[in-house]
N, C-alpha and C positions, 0 to 999 in steps of 0.2 A: 262873316270874315271876308268874303269876296268884295263886298261893298266897301268895307274899311280899307282894304288894300288899294282899291281903285281910287278912293277919295284921297288917300295919303300919297300914293305914287303918281297919279295923274289927275290932280284935283280939277283942272280945267275941263276934263272930260267926265270924271267920276261924279263931281257934285251936280252938274246939270242932269246927268243920267239918273242919279238917285232921286232927284225931285220929280223926274218924268215917270220913271217906272219902278223906283225902289220903294221900300217900305211894305208893310203888310197890314198891321192893325192901326186904325186911326181914330183916336178917341174923339177928336173934334168932329170928324166926319160922322161917326156913330151918333154923336150928340145932336147933329143937325137933322138927322133922319127921324121920322116919326117912330114910336115904339113898334117893334116887330110883332108883338103879340098883344092882343087886347086883354083887359081884365074882364073876366066873365063870371057869371054865377049860374051854376047848374049842378044838380046832383049827379049828372053823368060823368063829371070829371074824376070822381073818386078822391080818396084822401091818402091811401097808402100805396107805395110803389110795390108792384108785384114782381119786379125783376131789378137786379142791381143796375142794369143799364138805364132803366127808367130813372132811378135815383140820381145817377150821374148827370143825366140830361136836365132833370128838374132843378137840381141844386145849382146848375150852371145857367139857369134862366129860361130854359125851354118850357113850353106849356105842358101841363100834365096830359097823359093819354086820355082820350075821350072814348066812351063806349057808344053804341047805337049808330055806328056809321055803316054805310053800304059801300063795298069796294068791288070793282070789276076790272079784271086784267085784260088789256087790249094788246094782243100778242102780235098783231101785224100792222103794217102801215096803212093797209086798206081799212081795217077795223077802226083804227084811231081816226083816220080822216072821216069815215062815215059817222062816228060818234061826235066829232067836232061839228060837222055839218048839221047833225040833228040838234045838238045843243044850241047852236047859233039860231037855227030856225025857230026853236021853242022859246027863245029869250023874250021876256016881256018888259023888263026894266033896265037891265044892264048887262054888258059883256066886257070883261077885262081880260086882256091878253098880254102876256110877257113872253118874249122869245129871243133867243140868241141870234137866230138866223131866220129871216123871212125871204124865201127864194124868189127870184124873178123867173118863175116857171109856172107850169100848170097848177101846181099845188098852191104856191104863194099868191098868185094872182086870183085864184078861185076864192081863197080865204078873204083877200081884200075886197073882192066884189060882193061877197056875202055880208061882210061887215059894213060896207057902204050902204047896202040895201037896208040893213037893220037901223043904221044911223038915220037914214032918210025917213024910216017909219017911226022915229021918235025914241028909239032905244039909245040910252047913253052907252057909247062904245069908246073904250080907251085901249090904245095899242102902244106898248112899250117895247122899243127895240134897243139892243145894245149898240153902242157907237162903233164897235170894231167892224161889224159886218153889215151895218146899215146900208152900205153902198150896194149890197147884193139885191136889195129890194127894187122893184120897178117904180121909178119916180112918178110916172104918169098915173099909175094905179094908186099910189099914195096920195097924189094931188086930188084924184077923184074921191078918195076916201075922206080926206079932210074937207073938201068942198061939200060933201054930203052931210057933214056935221060930226064926223068922227074926230076924235082927239088923238093926237100923235105926240109922243115924247121920245127922245133919244137919250139913253143912259150914258153919261160921260162921253160926249162927242170928242173925238180925237183932236179936232182942230179948234175947239172952243178955249178961249183964254179969258181969265186965268183958269188953270186946271183945277177941277174940284176933287183933287186926289190924284194919285199916280195913275197914268194911263194903262199900266200893266194889270190893274185890278178890274176885271170885266164881270158884267152881270150874266152869268151862265144859267140862271134860273129859267125854267119853262113852266108857266102857270097859265091856266085858263079858268076863269070863274064866271059863271052865268047866274044872274039874279041873286048873287050872294049865297046860293044854295047848292049848286052843282059845280064840279070842278074836274079838270084833267091835269095831270102832271106826269113827269117822267123825263126821258132823255131825248125825245124826238123834237127836232126843229120843224118849222113849217116850210119844208122844202121837199122837192120831188124824190130825192134819194132816201128820205125818211118815210114819207107817206104819200098817198094819192088815191084817186077814186078807183083805179084798176091796178092789178099786179104789174110790177115792173121787173124784168130780168135783172138780177144783181142788186135789187133793193136791199138796203141795210137791214139787218135783224135787230129789232129793238123791242121795248116793252113800255107801255104807258098804263096809267091807272086812271079810271073814272071813279069818282067818289062823290058821295053826298052824306049829309049828316053833320054833327057838331064840329068835326075836325075842319070843315071847310072854312069856318070863321078864322081859324089860325092861318090857314093858307092865304085867305083873302087879305088878312092884315099885312102879311109880308108883301103882297103886291101893292097894297096901298102905300106902304112905307117907301118902296122903290119908286112908285109913280110920283109921289109928292117930292121926292128928292130930285128926280129927273125933270119934272115939270116946274122946278124952282118954287115949290110950295103950293102950286095950284091943285085944289081938290074940291070936288062938289059932292062928296060922299054924305055930307051931313054928319050928325053926331055918331060916334062909334057905337056899334052894337054892344049891349050889355049882357044879353042872354044868348046862349048858343042856339043854332038852328035845331029843328026837331030831329029826333032820332028816326033813322030810315032803315037800319039793319042791325047787325050784331058785331060788326068789326070793331076791334079796339085799336085805335091808331094814335100816333104821336107825330105832330108836324115839327120838323127841326130845320131851322135855317142856319147857314154858316157863311162866313165871309168877313170882310173888313168892318161891317156894321154890327158884328157880334164880338164883344170884347174878349171872350174866351174861345178856345178852339173846341166848341161844344161837340160838333159832329165827330171830329177826329178823336176826342177823348172817349166818346161813346163806342166808336168802332174798335179802338184799341182795348178798351175794357172788355168788350164782347169777345175779342180774339183770345185774351188771356183767360177768360172764364169758360170758353167752349170745352165741352166734354166729349162730344160725339162727331160733330159735323161743322165744317166751315166751307161753304160753297160760295164762290165769288165769281161774278161775270163783270168784266170791265173792258172797255175798248183799249185803254192805256193803263199798263201796270207799271208804275214808277213809285213804289212806296219809299218811306224813309226807313232808317235802320231800326227804329222801334217796332214798326209794323212787321218788317221782315223778321225780326227776332221773335215776335209774338207768333208768327206763322210757323217758324222753325220749331219753337218749343211745343206748339200744339201738335205738330207731326210727331215729335219724339214721345209725347205722352199718349199717342194712339188715336188722335183725332183725324177723321177723314177730311183732308184738305184738298179741294179741287179749285183750280183757277182757270176759268174760261176766258180766253183772249182771242181776237181774230188771228188767223194764220198770218195774215199781212194786213196791217191797218192802213188808214189813209195818210199816216204820218210816219215815214220810215225812221225819222229821228227818235220818235217815241218808242218804236220797236227796238231800236238799238240801245236806247237808254235803259229800257226795262229788261233786256235780254239776260243780263247777268243775274238779276233778282229772280227771274223765272227759273233759270238753271240752278240757282241755289236751292229753290224750293224742290225741284226735281231731285237734286243730289241727296237730300235728306229723307226722301220717300214720299214727298207730296206729288200730286197729280196735276200737271199742266196740260190743258186740253185746248189745242188750237182749233178754232171754229173755221171750217173749210168752205162752205158754200159762198159766202160773201162777207162784207164788213159786218162785224158784230159790235153794236153800239149801245147795248143795254148796260145799265149800272145797277146790279142786284147783288145782295148778300143774304145768305141764309146761315144762321147760327143755331146749331142744334135743331130742336123743334120748338123753339121759343121766340126767335126774333127773325123777322124778315125786313129788309131795308131796300127801298127803291126810290130813286130820285134823279137828280141831274149831275151828281158828283161822280167823277171817275176816281179810281184808286191811284191817283198820281198826286204829286206835290202841288201842282197848280190848283187842282180842285180842293185838296185838303187844306191848303194854307193861303191861297191868294184870292180865288174868284168867289163871287157871290153865288151860293148854291142853295138848293132846297131838297129835302128828303122827307119821306114818310117811313116811320118805324111801325110795323104791324106786329101785334102780339097775340092775336086770336087764331085758334087752330084751323078753322076752315080756310082762312086766307093763307096761312102758312102751307096748308096742303095744296092749294091751287098754285102757289109759287113753286112748290117742289115739283109738281107736274110740269110746269113750264120749264123749269131747269132741266128736268130729265129729257124733255124733248130737245132742248138745246144740246145736251151732251151726246145725243144720238147722232148729231152731225159733226162731231169733233174727232180729231185724231187723238191718239192715246199719249203722245209725247212730242216734245220739240225735236226738230231736226238738229243733228249735231253741227256746230258751227265750224267753218274752216278757220285757218289761222288769221286771215284778215278780219273776218267777222268777229272772232273772239277778241282781237285787239280793239276793234271799234266798240264792242260792248263794254270792255274794261274802261275805255276812255269815256264812253257815255255814262258810266256809273259815277265818274268824277263830276260830270256836268249835270247829273240828274237833278240836284236841288234848284237849278235855274230853269227847269222845263215844266 
């Protein structure tokens, strides 16, 4: 409605802006990209959905869950950096990295140095950066990386003409795949505030997943599709894999992509379905809480039927506008009996959801309208009990550092939050 009003009332401004940053789903854009998921043959995929959310995802085009995966939760930036370094050092054939931010700092430059060394040693290394924050990377380090044989692509550069889709739609996915067999994903960017070799006072609280097994092929396929789109069709992968990688554990996982290249709102539909079906628990950790009215209503109704609803957000995030826009939604949750838990020690950047004792979700998507409806995102749905138990322990450790409720707003803050709610769909 806002776009229609802008186009009708101020067409000389509204029309160019719409072509620059408007729109959400693009069938031609999706058609130009390689398929997000490969066709695979393996008995590990299973044939019957064990949960209604699985069925929602599969019927919308997501791959079936795969058994036989190994999953490890990396609860600190130091543990994640150490695992990434270990994976890079062990790479024999290929390293594929996609990140929203690659910092010009101790972390980002160390990553580029190690990638350059592996490229010099003959490993195929591909680095995909989103165009919005590509300027944050060190240009000299990137030049050394490409000179060493590494391959660099920028996803939808802001200044490239003609535009390959609205500049408002960014690639927020964080994916690392080594040798097509082992992977890391989550919400951490490759920058010092997220991770590093040693602890840093005030470092953001986040969570990453290290995984291996059949689910990695679905994660790798999403990277390949993004890479080929950003590199204007360039790929040296060879033929797509037909069979899943070998089983390495017992985790049952489902890889789910969302964004402009997914014709349906697959991730959003799955989250909304899970909220309406929850019977005992809905625990959510998100740095930015700006839901739409449907998710808000689902949470309110869950509270009224006795579900334990807890929303963990940073006491103060790195975006004051997001805090203001989400404030009225959080207070609405509190007013009907839900628990809003502000995280006190530092910025909380993890994106995690636990639904009953049946579903755990972790990935790059925040619970805000930008992640749900605009950006390219990636997530893993976990259905196996050991992994859900580990995720519960992590969540409990997070809650131990949280306050029990929001501070009451003053008159000015309350007015700002009401206004922010009106503008929330644009954030």
